PDB file of N, H, CA, C and O in Angstrom:
ATOM      1  N   MET A   1     -14.232  22.191  -8.228  1.00  0.00           N
ATOM      2  CA  MET A   1     -14.897  22.652  -6.805  1.00  0.00           C
ATOM      3  C   MET A   1     -13.623  21.805  -5.987  1.00  0.00           C
ATOM      4  O   MET A   1     -13.178  20.738  -6.410  1.00  0.00           O
ATOM      5  N   ASN A   2     -13.180  22.415  -4.871  1.00  0.00           N
ATOM      6  H   ASN A   2     -13.541  23.282  -4.527  1.00  0.00           H
ATOM      7  CA  ASN A   2     -11.859  22.191  -4.364  1.00  0.00           C
ATOM      8  C   ASN A   2     -13.199  21.941  -3.000  1.00  0.00           C
ATOM      9  O   ASN A   2     -13.812  22.891  -2.511  1.00  0.00           O
ATOM     10  N   SER A   3     -13.447  20.299  -2.547  1.00  0.00           N
ATOM     11  H   SER A   3     -12.949  19.528  -2.944  1.00  0.00           H
ATOM     12  CA  SER A   3     -13.760  19.586  -1.579  1.00  0.00           C
ATOM     13  C   SER A   3     -13.799  20.201  -0.322  1.00  0.00           C
ATOM     14  O   SER A   3     -14.829  20.361   0.334  1.00  0.00           O
ATOM     15  N   ARG A   4     -12.585  20.573   0.039  1.00  0.00           N
ATOM     16  H   ARG A   4     -11.748  20.444  -0.494  1.00  0.00           H
ATOM     17  CA  ARG A   4     -12.326  21.172   1.365  1.00  0.00           C
ATOM     18  C   ARG A   4     -12.745  22.188   2.168  1.00  0.00           C
ATOM     19  O   ARG A   4     -13.092  22.222   3.349  1.00  0.00           O
ATOM     20  N   THR A   5     -12.587  23.537   0.766  1.00  0.00           N
ATOM     21  H   THR A   5     -12.305  23.510  -0.193  1.00  0.00           H
ATOM     22  CA  THR A   5     -12.887  24.790   0.718  1.00  0.00           C
ATOM     23  C   THR A   5     -14.427  24.918   0.150  1.00  0.00           C
ATOM     24  O   THR A   5     -15.056  25.913   0.512  1.00  0.00           O
ATOM     25  N   ASN A   6     -15.026  24.035  -0.660  1.00  0.00           N
ATOM     26  H   ASN A   6     -14.516  23.227  -0.955  1.00  0.00           H
ATOM     27  CA  ASN A   6     -16.444  24.708  -1.200  1.00  0.00           C
ATOM     28  C   ASN A   6     -15.918  25.809  -2.317  1.00  0.00           C
ATOM     29  O   ASN A   6     -16.760  26.517  -2.869  1.00  0.00           O
ATOM     30  N   ILE A   7     -14.778  25.920  -2.582  1.00  0.00           N
ATOM     31  H   ILE A   7     -14.094  25.346  -2.133  1.00  0.00           H
ATOM     32  CA  ILE A   7     -14.378  26.694  -3.758  1.00  0.00           C
ATOM     33  C   ILE A   7     -13.986  26.483  -5.115  1.00  0.00           C
ATOM     34  O   ILE A   7     -12.947  25.956  -5.515  1.00  0.00           O
ATOM     35  N   SER A   8     -15.257  27.113  -6.006  1.00  0.00           N
ATOM     36  H   SER A   8     -16.100  27.540  -5.681  1.00  0.00           H
ATOM     37  CA  SER A   8     -15.158  26.435  -7.611  1.00  0.00           C
ATOM     38  C   SER A   8     -13.891  27.681  -8.129  1.00  0.00           C
ATOM     39  O   SER A   8     -13.624  28.848  -7.842  1.00  0.00           O
ATOM     40  N   ALA A   9     -13.390  26.675  -8.989  1.00  0.00           N
ATOM     41  H   ALA A   9     -13.608  25.727  -9.222  1.00  0.00           H
ATOM     42  CA  ALA A   9     -12.320  27.531  -9.664  1.00  0.00           C
ATOM     43  C   ALA A   9     -12.695  27.621 -11.320  1.00  0.00           C
ATOM     44  O   ALA A   9     -13.129  26.505 -11.608  1.00  0.00           O
ATOM     45  N   ASP A  10     -12.704  28.275 -12.233  1.00  0.00           N
ATOM     46  H   ASP A  10     -12.352  29.181 -11.999  1.00  0.00           H
ATOM     47  CA  ASP A  10     -12.516  28.502 -13.882  1.00  0.00           C
ATOM     48  C   ASP A  10     -10.984  28.553 -14.183  1.00  0.00           C
ATOM     49  O   ASP A  10     -10.173  29.461 -14.002  1.00  0.00           O
ATOM     50  N   ILE A  11     -10.805  27.000 -14.822  1.00  0.00           N
ATOM     51  H   ILE A  11     -11.464  26.263 -14.969  1.00  0.00           H
ATOM     52  CA  ILE A  11      -9.010  27.551 -15.091  1.00  0.00           C
ATOM     53  C   ILE A  11      -9.438  27.263 -16.568  1.00  0.00           C
ATOM     54  O   ILE A  11     -10.472  26.669 -16.875  1.00  0.00           O
ATOM     55  N   THR A  12      -8.521  27.754 -17.435  1.00  0.00           N
ATOM     56  H   THR A  12      -7.681  28.236 -17.185  1.00  0.00           H
ATOM     57  CA  THR A  12      -8.462  27.709 -18.787  1.00  0.00           C
ATOM     58  C   THR A  12      -7.052  27.487 -18.979  1.00  0.00           C
ATOM     59  O   THR A  12      -6.166  27.831 -18.198  1.00  0.00           O
ATOM     60  N   MET A  13      -6.850  26.634 -20.536  1.00  0.00           N
ATOM     61  H   MET A  13      -7.570  26.354 -21.171  1.00  0.00           H
ATOM     62  CA  MET A  13      -5.551  26.453 -20.849  1.00  0.00           C
ATOM     63  C   MET A  13      -6.006  26.665 -22.148  1.00  0.00           C
ATOM     64  O   MET A  13      -7.117  26.349 -22.574  1.00  0.00           O
ATOM     65  N   ASN A  14      -4.932  27.317 -22.883  1.00  0.00           N
ATOM     66  H   ASN A  14      -4.029  27.574 -22.537  1.00  0.00           H
ATOM     67  CA  ASN A  14      -5.052  27.609 -24.304  1.00  0.00           C
ATOM     68  C   ASN A  14      -6.654  28.114 -24.957  1.00  0.00           C
ATOM     69  O   ASN A  14      -7.234  27.866 -26.014  1.00  0.00           O
ATOM     70  N   GLY A  15      -6.905  28.704 -24.082  1.00  0.00           N
ATOM     71  H   GLY A  15      -6.434  28.906 -23.223  1.00  0.00           H
ATOM     72  CA  GLY A  15      -8.187  29.245 -24.223  1.00  0.00           C
ATOM     73  C   GLY A  15      -9.792  28.447 -24.055  1.00  0.00           C
ATOM     74  O   GLY A  15     -10.906  28.904 -24.313  1.00  0.00           O
ATOM     75  N   GLU A  16      -9.400  27.118 -23.530  1.00  0.00           N
ATOM     76  H   GLU A  16      -8.495  26.748 -23.321  1.00  0.00           H
ATOM     77  CA  GLU A  16     -10.572  26.401 -23.245  1.00  0.00           C
ATOM     78  C   GLU A  16     -10.601  26.141 -21.776  1.00  0.00           C
ATOM     79  O   GLU A  16      -9.556  25.832 -21.204  1.00  0.00           O
ATOM     80  N   LYS A  17     -11.685  26.241 -21.151  1.00  0.00           N
ATOM     81  H   LYS A  17     -12.535  26.492 -21.616  1.00  0.00           H
ATOM     82  CA  LYS A  17     -12.100  25.742 -19.805  1.00  0.00           C
ATOM     83  C   LYS A  17     -11.664  24.334 -19.383  1.00  0.00           C
ATOM     84  O   LYS A  17     -12.009  23.390 -20.094  1.00  0.00           O
ATOM     85  N   LEU A  18     -11.124  24.177 -18.570  1.00  0.00           N
ATOM     86  H   LEU A  18     -10.843  24.944 -17.993  1.00  0.00           H
ATOM     87  CA  LEU A  18     -10.510  22.671 -18.037  1.00  0.00           C
ATOM     88  C   LEU A  18     -11.729  22.005 -17.368  1.00  0.00           C
ATOM     89  O   LEU A  18     -12.422  22.667 -16.595  1.00  0.00           O
ATOM     90  N   GLU A  19     -12.007  20.743 -17.633  1.00  0.00           N
ATOM     91  H   GLU A  19     -11.444  20.205 -18.260  1.00  0.00           H
ATOM     92  CA  GLU A  19     -13.316  20.100 -17.195  1.00  0.00           C
ATOM     93  C   GLU A  19     -12.694  19.843 -15.550  1.00  0.00           C
ATOM     94  O   GLU A  19     -11.504  19.658 -15.295  1.00  0.00           O
ATOM     95  N   GLU A  20     -13.711  19.880 -14.629  1.00  0.00           N
ATOM     96  H   GLU A  20     -14.678  20.030 -14.835  1.00  0.00           H
ATOM     97  CA  GLU A  20     -13.572  19.545 -13.395  1.00  0.00           C
ATOM     98  C   GLU A  20     -14.078  17.830 -13.210  1.00  0.00           C
ATOM     99  O   GLU A  20     -15.152  17.299 -13.493  1.00  0.00           O
ATOM    100  N   VAL A  21     -12.819  17.256 -12.618  1.00  0.00           N
ATOM    101  H   VAL A  21     -11.947  17.688 -12.388  1.00  0.00           H
ATOM    102  CA  VAL A  21     -13.747  15.452 -12.719  1.00  0.00           C
ATOM    103  C   VAL A  21     -13.286  14.955 -11.261  1.00  0.00           C
ATOM    104  O   VAL A  21     -12.452  15.475 -10.520  1.00  0.00           O
ATOM    105  N   THR A  22     -14.029  13.849 -11.068  1.00  0.00           N
ATOM    106  H   THR A  22     -14.707  13.427 -11.670  1.00  0.00           H
ATOM    107  CA  THR A  22     -14.090  13.297  -9.269  1.00  0.00           C
ATOM    108  C   THR A  22     -12.599  12.480  -9.604  1.00  0.00           C
ATOM    109  O   THR A  22     -11.960  12.176  -8.596  1.00  0.00           O
ATOM    110  N   SER A  23     -12.274  12.277 -10.320  1.00  0.00           N
ATOM    111  H   SER A  23     -12.792  12.525 -11.138  1.00  0.00           H
ATOM    112  CA  SER A  23     -11.320  11.212  -9.981  1.00  0.00           C
ATOM    113  C   SER A  23     -10.558  11.287 -11.257  1.00  0.00           C
ATOM    114  O   SER A  23     -11.072  11.501 -12.355  1.00  0.00           O
ATOM    115  N   PHE A  24      -8.628  10.991 -10.904  1.00  0.00           N
ATOM    116  H   PHE A  24      -8.211  10.817 -10.012  1.00  0.00           H
ATOM    117  CA  PHE A  24      -8.117  11.200 -12.337  1.00  0.00           C
ATOM    118  C   PHE A  24      -6.646  10.610 -11.959  1.00  0.00           C
ATOM    119  O   PHE A  24      -5.960  11.131 -11.081  1.00  0.00           O
ATOM    120  N   LYS A  25      -6.226   9.463 -12.712  1.00  0.00           N
ATOM    121  H   LYS A  25      -6.784   9.039 -13.425  1.00  0.00           H
ATOM    122  CA  LYS A  25      -4.800   8.858 -12.504  1.00  0.00           C
ATOM    123  C   LYS A  25      -3.310  10.001 -12.458  1.00  0.00           C
ATOM    124  O   LYS A  25      -3.180  10.952 -13.228  1.00  0.00           O
ATOM    125  N   TYR A  26      -2.310   9.615 -11.381  1.00  0.00           N
ATOM    126  H   TYR A  26      -2.416   8.842 -10.755  1.00  0.00           H
ATOM    127  CA  TYR A  26      -1.339  10.425 -11.323  1.00  0.00           C
ATOM    128  C   TYR A  26      -0.031   9.441 -10.848  1.00  0.00           C
ATOM    129  O   TYR A  26       0.203   8.920  -9.757  1.00  0.00           O
ATOM    130  N   PHE A  27       0.403   9.422 -11.588  1.00  0.00           N
ATOM    131  H   PHE A  27       0.213   9.845 -12.475  1.00  0.00           H
ATOM    132  CA  PHE A  27       1.576   8.399 -11.953  1.00  0.00           C
ATOM    133  C   PHE A  27       1.254   7.062 -11.405  1.00  0.00           C
ATOM    134  O   PHE A  27       1.708   6.443 -10.442  1.00  0.00           O
ATOM    135  N   GLY A  28       0.102   6.713 -12.517  1.00  0.00           N
ATOM    136  H   GLY A  28      -0.267   7.215 -13.299  1.00  0.00           H
ATOM    137  CA  GLY A  28      -0.309   5.420 -12.147  1.00  0.00           C
ATOM    138  C   GLY A  28      -1.357   5.105 -10.782  1.00  0.00           C
ATOM    139  O   GLY A  28      -1.721   3.969 -10.475  1.00  0.00           O
ATOM    140  N   MET A  29      -1.638   6.004 -10.253  1.00  0.00           N
ATOM    141  H   MET A  29      -1.342   6.927 -10.502  1.00  0.00           H
ATOM    142  CA  MET A  29      -2.497   5.964  -9.039  1.00  0.00           C
ATOM    143  C   MET A  29      -3.626   6.842  -8.931  1.00  0.00           C
ATOM    144  O   MET A  29      -3.602   8.071  -8.996  1.00  0.00           O
ATOM    145  N   THR A  30      -4.936   5.855  -8.705  1.00  0.00           N
ATOM    146  H   THR A  30      -4.955   4.857  -8.653  1.00  0.00           H
ATOM    147  CA  THR A  30      -6.088   6.622  -8.928  1.00  0.00           C
ATOM    148  C   THR A  30      -6.246   7.883  -7.727  1.00  0.00           C
ATOM    149  O   THR A  30      -6.287   7.485  -6.563  1.00  0.00           O
ATOM    150  N   LEU A  31      -6.321   9.104  -7.922  1.00  0.00           N
ATOM    151  H   LEU A  31      -6.288   9.428  -8.868  1.00  0.00           H
ATOM    152  CA  LEU A  31      -6.713  10.248  -6.846  1.00  0.00           C
ATOM    153  C   LEU A  31      -8.040  10.470  -6.959  1.00  0.00           C
ATOM    154  O   LEU A  31      -8.465  10.590  -8.109  1.00  0.00           O
ATOM    155  N   LEU A  32      -8.902  10.568  -5.951  1.00  0.00           N
ATOM    156  H   LEU A  32      -8.557  10.471  -5.018  1.00  0.00           H
ATOM    157  CA  LEU A  32     -10.270  11.224  -5.895  1.00  0.00           C
ATOM    158  C   LEU A  32     -10.341  12.528  -5.805  1.00  0.00           C
ATOM    159  O   LEU A  32      -9.342  13.209  -5.572  1.00  0.00           O
ATOM    160  N   LYS A  33     -11.461  13.001  -5.968  1.00  0.00           N
ATOM    161  H   LYS A  33     -12.272  12.449  -6.157  1.00  0.00           H
ATOM    162  CA  LYS A  33     -11.677  14.910  -5.486  1.00  0.00           C
ATOM    163  C   LYS A  33     -11.278  15.524  -4.494  1.00  0.00           C
ATOM    164  O   LYS A  33     -10.857  16.680  -4.439  1.00  0.00           O
ATOM    165  N   ASP A  34     -11.427  14.590  -3.486  1.00  0.00           N
ATOM    166  H   ASP A  34     -11.769  13.651  -3.530  1.00  0.00           H
ATOM    167  CA  ASP A  34     -11.297  15.060  -1.999  1.00  0.00           C
ATOM    168  C   ASP A  34      -9.682  14.815  -1.582  1.00  0.00           C
ATOM    169  O   ASP A  34      -9.264  15.174  -0.481  1.00  0.00           O
ATOM    170  N   GLY A  35      -8.938  14.252  -2.446  1.00  0.00           N
ATOM    171  H   GLY A  35      -9.277  13.959  -3.340  1.00  0.00           H
ATOM    172  CA  GLY A  35      -7.523  14.063  -2.280  1.00  0.00           C
ATOM    173  C   GLY A  35      -7.082  13.183  -1.629  1.00  0.00           C
ATOM    174  O   GLY A  35      -5.937  13.278  -1.188  1.00  0.00           O
ATOM    175  N   SER A  36      -8.048  11.807  -1.323  1.00  0.00           N
ATOM    176  H   SER A  36      -8.979  11.729  -1.681  1.00  0.00           H
ATOM    177  CA  SER A  36      -7.990  10.562  -1.182  1.00  0.00           C
ATOM    178  C   SER A  36      -7.504   9.410  -2.201  1.00  0.00           C
ATOM    179  O   SER A  36      -7.663   9.695  -3.388  1.00  0.00           O
ATOM    180  N   SER A  37      -6.957   8.197  -1.927  1.00  0.00           N
ATOM    181  H   SER A  37      -6.828   7.965  -0.963  1.00  0.00           H
ATOM    182  CA  SER A  37      -6.835   7.214  -2.818  1.00  0.00           C
ATOM    183  C   SER A  37      -7.209   5.784  -2.339  1.00  0.00           C
ATOM    184  O   SER A  37      -6.775   4.791  -2.924  1.00  0.00           O
ATOM    185  N   THR A  38      -8.264   5.684  -0.942  1.00  0.00           N
ATOM    186  H   THR A  38      -8.616   6.491  -0.466  1.00  0.00           H
ATOM    187  CA  THR A  38      -8.794   4.579  -0.746  1.00  0.00           C
ATOM    188  C   THR A  38      -9.186   3.753  -1.523  1.00  0.00           C
ATOM    189  O   THR A  38      -9.213   2.631  -1.017  1.00  0.00           O
ATOM    190  N   ALA A  39      -9.496   3.796  -2.510  1.00  0.00           N
ATOM    191  H   ALA A  39      -9.474   4.707  -2.921  1.00  0.00           H
ATOM    192  CA  ALA A  39     -10.073   2.757  -3.744  1.00  0.00           C
ATOM    193  C   ALA A  39      -9.064   2.252  -4.558  1.00  0.00           C
ATOM    194  O   ALA A  39      -9.364   1.181  -5.087  1.00  0.00           O
ATOM    195  N   ASP A  40      -7.880   2.722  -4.843  1.00  0.00           N
ATOM    196  H   ASP A  40      -7.637   3.591  -4.414  1.00  0.00           H
ATOM    197  CA  ASP A  40      -6.901   2.442  -5.388  1.00  0.00           C
ATOM    198  C   ASP A  40      -6.045   1.568  -4.857  1.00  0.00           C
ATOM    199  O   ASP A  40      -5.374   0.701  -5.417  1.00  0.00           O
ATOM    200  N   VAL A  41      -6.153   1.988  -3.260  1.00  0.00           N
ATOM    201  H   VAL A  41      -6.698   2.693  -2.805  1.00  0.00           H
ATOM    202  CA  VAL A  41      -5.162   1.007  -2.309  1.00  0.00           C
ATOM    203  C   VAL A  41      -5.809  -0.016  -2.085  1.00  0.00           C
ATOM    204  O   VAL A  41      -5.074  -1.000  -2.006  1.00  0.00           O
ATOM    205  N   ARG A  42      -7.485  -0.350  -1.866  1.00  0.00           N
ATOM    206  H   ARG A  42      -8.082   0.450  -1.930  1.00  0.00           H
ATOM    207  CA  ARG A  42      -8.029  -1.342  -1.898  1.00  0.00           C
ATOM    208  C   ARG A  42      -7.706  -2.153  -3.495  1.00  0.00           C
ATOM    209  O   ARG A  42      -7.281  -3.308  -3.484  1.00  0.00           O
ATOM    210  N   ILE A  43      -7.860  -1.699  -4.318  1.00  0.00           N
ATOM    211  H   ILE A  43      -8.205  -0.760  -4.327  1.00  0.00           H
ATOM    212  CA  ILE A  43      -7.788  -2.353  -5.932  1.00  0.00           C
ATOM    213  C   ILE A  43      -5.961  -3.022  -5.823  1.00  0.00           C
ATOM    214  O   ILE A  43      -5.868  -4.228  -6.053  1.00  0.00           O
ATOM    215  N   ARG A  44      -4.865  -2.402  -5.551  1.00  0.00           N
ATOM    216  H   ARG A  44      -4.941  -1.423  -5.365  1.00  0.00           H
ATOM    217  CA  ARG A  44      -3.984  -2.756  -5.348  1.00  0.00           C
ATOM    218  C   ARG A  44      -4.005  -3.677  -4.523  1.00  0.00           C
ATOM    219  O   ARG A  44      -3.317  -4.607  -4.942  1.00  0.00           O
ATOM    220  N   ASN A  45      -4.685  -3.996  -3.048  1.00  0.00           N
ATOM    221  H   ASN A  45      -5.244  -3.241  -2.707  1.00  0.00           H
ATOM    222  CA  ASN A  45      -4.342  -4.802  -2.293  1.00  0.00           C
ATOM    223  C   ASN A  45      -4.573  -6.290  -2.921  1.00  0.00           C
ATOM    224  O   ASN A  45      -3.760  -7.190  -3.131  1.00  0.00           O
ATOM    225  N   ALA A  46      -6.190  -6.206  -3.177  1.00  0.00           N
ATOM    226  H   ALA A  46      -6.850  -5.475  -3.007  1.00  0.00           H
ATOM    227  CA  ALA A  46      -6.543  -6.937  -4.169  1.00  0.00           C
ATOM    228  C   ALA A  46      -6.029  -7.657  -4.533  1.00  0.00           C
ATOM    229  O   ALA A  46      -6.083  -8.784  -4.039  1.00  0.00           O
ATOM    230  N   ILE A  47      -4.960  -7.237  -6.014  1.00  0.00           N
ATOM    231  H   ILE A  47      -4.916  -6.322  -6.414  1.00  0.00           H
ATOM    232  CA  ILE A  47      -4.344  -7.726  -6.651  1.00  0.00           C
ATOM    233  C   ILE A  47      -2.901  -8.186  -6.390  1.00  0.00           C
ATOM    234  O   ILE A  47      -2.270  -8.776  -7.267  1.00  0.00           O
ATOM    235  N   SER A  48      -2.324  -7.884  -5.049  1.00  0.00           N
ATOM    236  H   SER A  48      -2.837  -7.405  -4.336  1.00  0.00           H
ATOM    237  CA  SER A  48      -1.150  -8.482  -4.306  1.00  0.00           C
ATOM    238  C   SER A  48      -1.200  -9.390  -3.615  1.00  0.00           C
ATOM    239  O   SER A  48      -0.158  -9.894  -3.194  1.00  0.00           O
ATOM    240  N   THR A  49      -2.584  -9.943  -3.240  1.00  0.00           N
ATOM    241  H   THR A  49      -3.430  -9.533  -3.581  1.00  0.00           H
ATOM    242  CA  THR A  49      -3.064 -10.924  -2.322  1.00  0.00           C
ATOM    243  C   THR A  49      -3.423 -11.922  -3.492  1.00  0.00           C
ATOM    244  O   THR A  49      -3.113 -13.086  -3.241  1.00  0.00           O
ATOM    245  N   ALA A  50      -3.885 -11.751  -4.452  1.00  0.00           N
ATOM    246  H   ALA A  50      -4.137 -10.805  -4.656  1.00  0.00           H
ATOM    247  CA  ALA A  50      -3.804 -12.816  -5.662  1.00  0.00           C
ATOM    248  C   ALA A  50      -2.533 -13.118  -6.208  1.00  0.00           C
ATOM    249  O   ALA A  50      -2.228 -14.282  -6.467  1.00  0.00           O
ATOM    250  N   ALA A  51      -1.945 -12.387  -6.359  1.00  0.00           N
ATOM    251  H   ALA A  51      -2.193 -11.441  -6.149  1.00  0.00           H
ATOM    252  CA  ALA A  51      -0.657 -12.936  -6.772  1.00  0.00           C
ATOM    253  C   ALA A  51      -0.109 -13.647  -5.496  1.00  0.00           C
ATOM    254  O   ALA A  51      -0.169 -14.876  -5.466  1.00  0.00           O
ATOM    255  N   MET A  52       0.185 -13.268  -4.910  1.00  0.00           N
ATOM    256  H   MET A  52       0.234 -12.270  -4.935  1.00  0.00           H
ATOM    257  CA  MET A  52       0.718 -14.013  -3.873  1.00  0.00           C
ATOM    258  C   MET A  52      -0.113 -15.462  -3.472  1.00  0.00           C
ATOM    259  O   MET A  52       0.408 -16.476  -3.007  1.00  0.00           O
ATOM    260  N   ALA A  53      -1.304 -15.289  -3.736  1.00  0.00           N
ATOM    261  H   ALA A  53      -1.727 -14.465  -4.114  1.00  0.00           H
ATOM    262  CA  ALA A  53      -2.272 -16.869  -3.546  1.00  0.00           C
ATOM    263  C   ALA A  53      -1.567 -17.781  -4.981  1.00  0.00           C
ATOM    264  O   ALA A  53      -1.444 -19.005  -5.034  1.00  0.00           O
ATOM    265  N   ARG A  54      -1.170 -16.779  -6.072  1.00  0.00           N
ATOM    266  H   ARG A  54      -1.270 -15.785  -6.029  1.00  0.00           H
ATOM    267  CA  ARG A  54      -0.596 -17.759  -7.091  1.00  0.00           C
ATOM    268  C   ARG A  54       0.305 -18.027  -6.712  1.00  0.00           C
ATOM    269  O   ARG A  54       0.736 -19.099  -7.136  1.00  0.00           O
ATOM    270  N   LEU A  55       1.026 -17.398  -5.866  1.00  0.00           N
ATOM    271  H   LEU A  55       0.675 -16.527  -5.521  1.00  0.00           H
ATOM    272  CA  LEU A  55       2.691 -17.924  -5.833  1.00  0.00           C
ATOM    273  C   LEU A  55       3.147 -19.060  -4.780  1.00  0.00           C
ATOM    274  O   LEU A  55       4.215 -19.667  -4.864  1.00  0.00           O
ATOM    275  N   ILE A  56       2.047 -19.281  -3.641  1.00  0.00           N
ATOM    276  H   ILE A  56       1.180 -18.788  -3.573  1.00  0.00           H
ATOM    277  CA  ILE A  56       1.564 -20.153  -2.612  1.00  0.00           C
ATOM    278  C   ILE A  56       1.270 -21.479  -3.674  1.00  0.00           C
ATOM    279  O   ILE A  56       2.071 -22.298  -4.127  1.00  0.00           O
ATOM    280  N   ILE A  57      -0.068 -21.358  -3.859  1.00  0.00           N
ATOM    281  H   ILE A  57      -0.718 -20.694  -3.491  1.00  0.00           H
ATOM    282  CA  ILE A  57      -0.316 -22.715  -5.103  1.00  0.00           C
ATOM    283  C   ILE A  57       0.900 -23.228  -5.603  1.00  0.00           C
ATOM    284  O   ILE A  57       1.319 -24.350  -5.317  1.00  0.00           O
ATOM    285  N   MET A  58       1.397 -22.536  -6.243  1.00  0.00           N
ATOM    286  H   MET A  58       1.057 -21.624  -6.475  1.00  0.00           H
ATOM    287  CA  MET A  58       2.812 -23.164  -7.191  1.00  0.00           C
ATOM    288  C   MET A  58       3.852 -23.733  -6.600  1.00  0.00           C
ATOM    289  O   MET A  58       4.794 -24.148  -7.275  1.00  0.00           O
TER     290      MET A  58
END
């Protein structure tokens, strides 16, 4: 289902229906069903903040 238009599509590949998911990884980034990546951005910010804190301590 596309959350922007509320349309569901049955897509098959090699005769098997593809599973609908709420999130997936694309080039290392987690994308949500609605197309946003807010959660991934928060995680990356936390990782970079922790890395910067380690550099300052050293």
